[in-house]
mmCIF file of the N, C-alpha and C atoms, coordinates in Angstrom:
data_MODEL
# 
_entry.id   MODEL 
# 
loop_
_atom_site.group_PDB 
_atom_site.id 
_atom_site.type_symbol 
_atom_site.label_atom_id 
_atom_site.label_alt_id 
_atom_site.label_comp_id 
_atom_site.label_asym_id 
_atom_site.label_entity_id 
_atom_site.label_seq_id 
_atom_site.pdbx_PDB_ins_code 
_atom_site.Cartn_x 
_atom_site.Cartn_y 
_atom_site.Cartn_z 
_atom_site.occupancy 
_atom_site.B_iso_or_equiv 
_atom_site.pdbx_formal_charge 
_atom_site.auth_seq_id 
_atom_site.auth_comp_id 
_atom_site.auth_asym_id 
_atom_site.auth_atom_id 
_atom_site.pdbx_PDB_model_num 
ATOM 1   N N  . MET A 1 1  ? -9.470  -21.772 -117.908 1.00 0.00 ? 1  MET A N  1 
ATOM 2   C CA . MET A 1 1  ? -10.617 -21.647 -117.368 1.00 0.00 ? 1  MET A CA 1 
ATOM 3   C C  . MET A 1 1  ? -10.955 -20.503 -115.989 1.00 0.00 ? 1  MET A C  1 
ATOM 4   N N  . LYS A 1 2  ? -11.530 -18.865 -116.754 1.00 0.00 ? 2  LYS A N  1 
ATOM 5   C CA . LYS A 1 2  ? -11.533 -17.865 -115.581 1.00 0.00 ? 2  LYS A CA 1 
ATOM 6   C C  . LYS A 1 2  ? -13.183 -18.418 -114.577 1.00 0.00 ? 2  LYS A C  1 
ATOM 7   N N  . ARG A 1 3  ? -12.413 -17.739 -113.340 1.00 0.00 ? 3  ARG A N  1 
ATOM 8   C CA . ARG A 1 3  ? -12.865 -18.335 -112.188 1.00 0.00 ? 3  ARG A CA 1 
ATOM 9   C C  . ARG A 1 3  ? -13.887 -16.792 -112.009 1.00 0.00 ? 3  ARG A C  1 
ATOM 10  N N  . THR A 1 4  ? -14.464 -17.476 -111.652 1.00 0.00 ? 4  THR A N  1 
ATOM 11  C CA . THR A 1 4  ? -15.807 -16.293 -111.338 1.00 0.00 ? 4  THR A CA 1 
ATOM 12  C C  . THR A 1 4  ? -15.833 -15.490 -110.316 1.00 0.00 ? 4  THR A C  1 
ATOM 13  N N  . ARG A 1 5  ? -16.721 -14.735 -109.373 1.00 0.00 ? 5  ARG A N  1 
ATOM 14  C CA . ARG A 1 5  ? -16.212 -14.387 -108.400 1.00 0.00 ? 5  ARG A CA 1 
ATOM 15  C C  . ARG A 1 5  ? -17.968 -15.215 -108.101 1.00 0.00 ? 5  ARG A C  1 
ATOM 16  N N  . PHE A 1 6  ? -18.819 -14.884 -108.787 1.00 0.00 ? 6  PHE A N  1 
ATOM 17  C CA . PHE A 1 6  ? -20.639 -14.712 -108.399 1.00 0.00 ? 6  PHE A CA 1 
ATOM 18  C C  . PHE A 1 6  ? -20.832 -15.645 -108.793 1.00 0.00 ? 6  PHE A C  1 
ATOM 19  N N  . THR A 1 7  ? -22.312 -17.015 -108.333 1.00 0.00 ? 7  THR A N  1 
ATOM 20  C CA . THR A 1 7  ? -22.764 -18.076 -108.601 1.00 0.00 ? 7  THR A CA 1 
ATOM 21  C C  . THR A 1 7  ? -23.005 -17.496 -109.734 1.00 0.00 ? 7  THR A C  1 
ATOM 22  N N  . ASP A 1 8  ? -24.324 -18.557 -110.424 1.00 0.00 ? 8  ASP A N  1 
ATOM 23  C CA . ASP A 1 8  ? -24.924 -18.127 -111.240 1.00 0.00 ? 8  ASP A CA 1 
ATOM 24  C C  . ASP A 1 8  ? -26.460 -17.149 -110.526 1.00 0.00 ? 8  ASP A C  1 
ATOM 25  N N  . GLU A 1 9  ? -26.776 -17.730 -109.974 1.00 0.00 ? 9  GLU A N  1 
ATOM 26  C CA . GLU A 1 9  ? -27.894 -17.540 -108.786 1.00 0.00 ? 9  GLU A CA 1 
ATOM 27  C C  . GLU A 1 9  ? -27.831 -16.469 -108.673 1.00 0.00 ? 9  GLU A C  1 
ATOM 28  N N  . GLN A 1 10 ? -26.604 -15.865 -107.860 1.00 0.00 ? 10 GLN A N  1 
ATOM 29  C CA . GLN A 1 10 ? -26.196 -14.099 -107.551 1.00 0.00 ? 10 GLN A CA 1 
ATOM 30  C C  . GLN A 1 10 ? -26.668 -13.724 -108.522 1.00 0.00 ? 10 GLN A C  1 
ATOM 31  N N  . ILE A 1 11 ? -25.953 -13.471 -110.052 1.00 0.00 ? 11 ILE A N  1 
ATOM 32  C CA . ILE A 1 11 ? -25.796 -12.401 -111.081 1.00 0.00 ? 11 ILE A CA 1 
ATOM 33  C C  . ILE A 1 11 ? -27.420 -12.522 -111.718 1.00 0.00 ? 11 ILE A C  1 
ATOM 34  N N  . ILE A 1 12 ? -27.944 -13.578 -111.528 1.00 0.00 ? 12 ILE A N  1 
ATOM 35  C CA . ILE A 1 12 ? -29.643 -13.463 -111.825 1.00 0.00 ? 12 ILE A CA 1 
ATOM 36  C C  . ILE A 1 12 ? -30.404 -12.923 -110.866 1.00 0.00 ? 12 ILE A C  1 
ATOM 37  N N  . GLY A 1 13 ? -30.012 -13.127 -109.611 1.00 0.00 ? 13 GLY A N  1 
ATOM 38  C CA . GLY A 1 13 ? -31.020 -12.511 -108.547 1.00 0.00 ? 13 GLY A CA 1 
ATOM 39  C C  . GLY A 1 13 ? -30.391 -11.110 -108.850 1.00 0.00 ? 13 GLY A C  1 
ATOM 40  N N  . ILE A 1 14 ? -29.001 -9.953  -108.715 1.00 0.00 ? 14 ILE A N  1 
ATOM 41  C CA . ILE A 1 14 ? -28.538 -8.748  -109.535 1.00 0.00 ? 14 ILE A CA 1 
ATOM 42  C C  . ILE A 1 14 ? -29.295 -8.163  -110.049 1.00 0.00 ? 14 ILE A C  1 
ATOM 43  N N  . LEU A 1 15 ? -29.008 -9.345  -111.424 1.00 0.00 ? 15 LEU A N  1 
ATOM 44  C CA . LEU A 1 15 ? -30.225 -8.533  -112.413 1.00 0.00 ? 15 LEU A CA 1 
ATOM 45  C C  . LEU A 1 15 ? -31.414 -8.386  -112.429 1.00 0.00 ? 15 LEU A C  1 
ATOM 46  N N  . SER A 1 16 ? -32.130 -9.212  -111.894 1.00 0.00 ? 16 SER A N  1 
ATOM 47  C CA . SER A 1 16 ? -33.946 -9.013  -111.064 1.00 0.00 ? 16 SER A CA 1 
ATOM 48  C C  . SER A 1 16 ? -33.999 -7.534  -110.742 1.00 0.00 ? 16 SER A C  1 
ATOM 49  N N  . GLU A 1 17 ? -32.581 -7.964  -109.894 1.00 0.00 ? 17 GLU A N  1 
ATOM 50  C CA . GLU A 1 17 ? -32.827 -6.478  -108.422 1.00 0.00 ? 17 GLU A CA 1 
ATOM 51  C C  . GLU A 1 17 ? -32.562 -5.142  -109.405 1.00 0.00 ? 17 GLU A C  1 
ATOM 52  N N  . HIS A 1 18 ? -32.079 -5.151  -110.575 1.00 0.00 ? 18 HIS A N  1 
ATOM 53  C CA . HIS A 1 18 ? -31.968 -4.049  -111.831 1.00 0.00 ? 18 HIS A CA 1 
ATOM 54  C C  . HIS A 1 18 ? -33.188 -4.082  -112.527 1.00 0.00 ? 18 HIS A C  1 
ATOM 55  N N  . GLU A 1 19 ? -33.601 -5.245  -113.027 1.00 0.00 ? 19 GLU A N  1 
ATOM 56  C CA . GLU A 1 19 ? -34.730 -5.154  -113.329 1.00 0.00 ? 19 GLU A CA 1 
ATOM 57  C C  . GLU A 1 19 ? -36.666 -4.019  -113.269 1.00 0.00 ? 19 GLU A C  1 
ATOM 58  N N  . ALA A 1 20 ? -36.292 -4.283  -111.722 1.00 0.00 ? 20 ALA A N  1 
ATOM 59  C CA . ALA A 1 20 ? -36.890 -4.247  -110.480 1.00 0.00 ? 20 ALA A CA 1 
ATOM 60  C C  . ALA A 1 20 ? -36.816 -3.122  -110.201 1.00 0.00 ? 20 ALA A C  1 
ATOM 61  N N  . GLY A 1 21 ? -35.869 -2.276  -110.574 1.00 0.00 ? 21 GLY A N  1 
ATOM 62  C CA . GLY A 1 21 ? -35.850 -0.553  -110.064 1.00 0.00 ? 21 GLY A CA 1 
ATOM 63  C C  . GLY A 1 21 ? -34.601 -0.136  -110.194 1.00 0.00 ? 21 GLY A C  1 
ATOM 64  N N  . ALA A 1 22 ? -33.486 -1.373  -109.204 1.00 0.00 ? 22 ALA A N  1 
ATOM 65  C CA . ALA A 1 22 ? -32.269 -0.349  -108.414 1.00 0.00 ? 22 ALA A CA 1 
ATOM 66  C C  . ALA A 1 22 ? -31.557 -0.081  -109.692 1.00 0.00 ? 22 ALA A C  1 
ATOM 67  N N  . LYS A 1 23 ? -30.615 0.790   -108.885 1.00 0.00 ? 23 LYS A N  1 
ATOM 68  C CA . LYS A 1 23 ? -29.536 1.946   -110.217 1.00 0.00 ? 23 LYS A CA 1 
ATOM 69  C C  . LYS A 1 23 ? -28.367 1.309   -110.119 1.00 0.00 ? 23 LYS A C  1 
ATOM 70  N N  . CYS A 1 24 ? -27.530 1.156   -111.291 1.00 0.00 ? 24 CYS A N  1 
ATOM 71  C CA . CYS A 1 24 ? -26.185 -0.066  -110.935 1.00 0.00 ? 24 CYS A CA 1 
ATOM 72  C C  . CYS A 1 24 ? -25.712 0.300   -110.622 1.00 0.00 ? 24 CYS A C  1 
ATOM 73  N N  . GLU A 1 25 ? -25.821 1.316   -110.591 1.00 0.00 ? 25 GLU A N  1 
ATOM 74  C CA . GLU A 1 25 ? -23.875 2.215   -109.359 1.00 0.00 ? 25 GLU A CA 1 
ATOM 75  C C  . GLU A 1 25 ? -24.293 1.584   -107.909 1.00 0.00 ? 25 GLU A C  1 
ATOM 76  N N  . ASP A 1 26 ? -25.453 1.531   -107.067 1.00 0.00 ? 26 ASP A N  1 
ATOM 77  C CA . ASP A 1 26 ? -25.964 1.131   -105.841 1.00 0.00 ? 26 ASP A CA 1 
ATOM 78  C C  . ASP A 1 26 ? -25.909 -0.460  -105.700 1.00 0.00 ? 26 ASP A C  1 
ATOM 79  N N  . LEU A 1 27 ? -25.859 -0.340  -106.863 1.00 0.00 ? 27 LEU A N  1 
ATOM 80  C CA . LEU A 1 27 ? -25.903 -2.033  -106.427 1.00 0.00 ? 27 LEU A CA 1 
ATOM 81  C C  . LEU A 1 27 ? -24.136 -2.553  -107.071 1.00 0.00 ? 27 LEU A C  1 
ATOM 82  N N  . CYS A 1 28 ? -23.558 -1.820  -107.684 1.00 0.00 ? 28 CYS A N  1 
ATOM 83  C CA . CYS A 1 28 ? -22.418 -2.251  -107.802 1.00 0.00 ? 28 CYS A CA 1 
ATOM 84  C C  . CYS A 1 28 ? -21.863 -2.101  -106.266 1.00 0.00 ? 28 CYS A C  1 
ATOM 85  N N  . ARG A 1 29 ? -22.024 -0.930  -105.775 1.00 0.00 ? 29 ARG A N  1 
ATOM 86  C CA . ARG A 1 29 ? -21.886 -1.003  -104.231 1.00 0.00 ? 29 ARG A CA 1 
ATOM 87  C C  . ARG A 1 29 ? -22.158 -2.185  -103.352 1.00 0.00 ? 29 ARG A C  1 
ATOM 88  N N  . LYS A 1 30 ? -23.718 -2.211  -103.440 1.00 0.00 ? 30 LYS A N  1 
ATOM 89  C CA . LYS A 1 30 ? -24.041 -3.215  -102.329 1.00 0.00 ? 30 LYS A CA 1 
ATOM 90  C C  . LYS A 1 30 ? -23.140 -4.546  -102.173 1.00 0.00 ? 30 LYS A C  1 
ATOM 91  N N  . HIS A 1 31 ? -23.127 -4.975  -103.752 1.00 0.00 ? 31 HIS A N  1 
ATOM 92  C CA . HIS A 1 31 ? -22.409 -6.720  -103.972 1.00 0.00 ? 31 HIS A CA 1 
ATOM 93  C C  . HIS A 1 31 ? -20.478 -6.538  -104.264 1.00 0.00 ? 31 HIS A C  1 
ATOM 94  N N  . GLY A 1 32 ? -20.420 -4.897  -104.036 1.00 0.00 ? 32 GLY A N  1 
ATOM 95  C CA . GLY A 1 32 ? -18.706 -4.883  -104.054 1.00 0.00 ? 32 GLY A CA 1 
ATOM 96  C C  . GLY A 1 32 ? -18.225 -5.830  -105.559 1.00 0.00 ? 32 GLY A C  1 
ATOM 97  N N  . MET A 1 33 ? -18.612 -4.959  -106.712 1.00 0.00 ? 33 MET A N  1 
ATOM 98  C CA . MET A 1 33 ? -18.319 -5.075  -108.065 1.00 0.00 ? 33 MET A CA 1 
ATOM 99  C C  . MET A 1 33 ? -18.073 -4.161  -108.756 1.00 0.00 ? 33 MET A C  1 
ATOM 100 N N  . SER A 1 34 ? -17.657 -3.974  -109.930 1.00 0.00 ? 34 SER A N  1 
ATOM 101 C CA . SER A 1 34 ? -17.275 -2.604  -110.681 1.00 0.00 ? 34 SER A CA 1 
ATOM 102 C C  . SER A 1 34 ? -18.703 -2.990  -111.561 1.00 0.00 ? 34 SER A C  1 
ATOM 103 N N  . GLU A 1 35 ? -18.548 -1.538  -112.312 1.00 0.00 ? 35 GLU A N  1 
ATOM 104 C CA . GLU A 1 35 ? -19.896 -1.033  -113.424 1.00 0.00 ? 35 GLU A CA 1 
ATOM 105 C C  . GLU A 1 35 ? -19.633 -1.858  -114.645 1.00 0.00 ? 35 GLU A C  1 
ATOM 106 N N  . GLY A 1 36 ? -17.640 -2.448  -114.553 1.00 0.00 ? 36 GLY A N  1 
ATOM 107 C CA . GLY A 1 36 ? -17.952 -2.941  -115.795 1.00 0.00 ? 36 GLY A CA 1 
ATOM 108 C C  . GLY A 1 36 ? -18.059 -4.377  -115.914 1.00 0.00 ? 36 GLY A C  1 
ATOM 109 N N  . THR A 1 37 ? -17.995 -5.026  -115.127 1.00 0.00 ? 37 THR A N  1 
ATOM 110 C CA . THR A 1 37 ? -18.688 -6.383  -114.862 1.00 0.00 ? 37 THR A CA 1 
ATOM 111 C C  . THR A 1 37 ? -19.954 -6.641  -114.453 1.00 0.00 ? 37 THR A C  1 
ATOM 112 N N  . PHE A 1 38 ? -20.715 -5.116  -114.058 1.00 0.00 ? 38 PHE A N  1 
ATOM 113 C CA . PHE A 1 38 ? -22.073 -5.301  -114.029 1.00 0.00 ? 38 PHE A CA 1 
ATOM 114 C C  . PHE A 1 38 ? -22.068 -5.619  -116.076 1.00 0.00 ? 38 PHE A C  1 
ATOM 115 N N  . ASP A 1 39 ? -22.105 -4.915  -116.623 1.00 0.00 ? 39 ASP A N  1 
ATOM 116 C CA . ASP A 1 39 ? -21.886 -4.515  -118.691 1.00 0.00 ? 39 ASP A CA 1 
ATOM 117 C C  . ASP A 1 39 ? -21.800 -5.137  -118.568 1.00 0.00 ? 39 ASP A C  1 
ATOM 118 N N  . ASN A 1 40 ? -21.032 -6.087  -118.423 1.00 0.00 ? 40 ASN A N  1 
ATOM 119 C CA . ASN A 1 40 ? -20.056 -7.654  -119.339 1.00 0.00 ? 40 ASN A CA 1 
ATOM 120 C C  . ASN A 1 40 ? -21.773 -8.164  -119.098 1.00 0.00 ? 40 ASN A C  1 
ATOM 121 N N  . TRP A 1 41 ? -22.091 -8.513  -117.730 1.00 0.00 ? 41 TRP A N  1 
ATOM 122 C CA . TRP A 1 41 ? -23.269 -9.275  -117.258 1.00 0.00 ? 41 TRP A CA 1 
ATOM 123 C C  . TRP A 1 41 ? -24.744 -9.068  -118.060 1.00 0.00 ? 41 TRP A C  1 
# 
């Protein structure tokens, strides 16, 4: 099974930030992840 770097709570928090209006590229830079990972979520 693949290990994830982020917990479910962190993923939900990041996605809710995006829904609140934050740009994808800014969130990826802030949390240290790739845009591909964000797209997979």
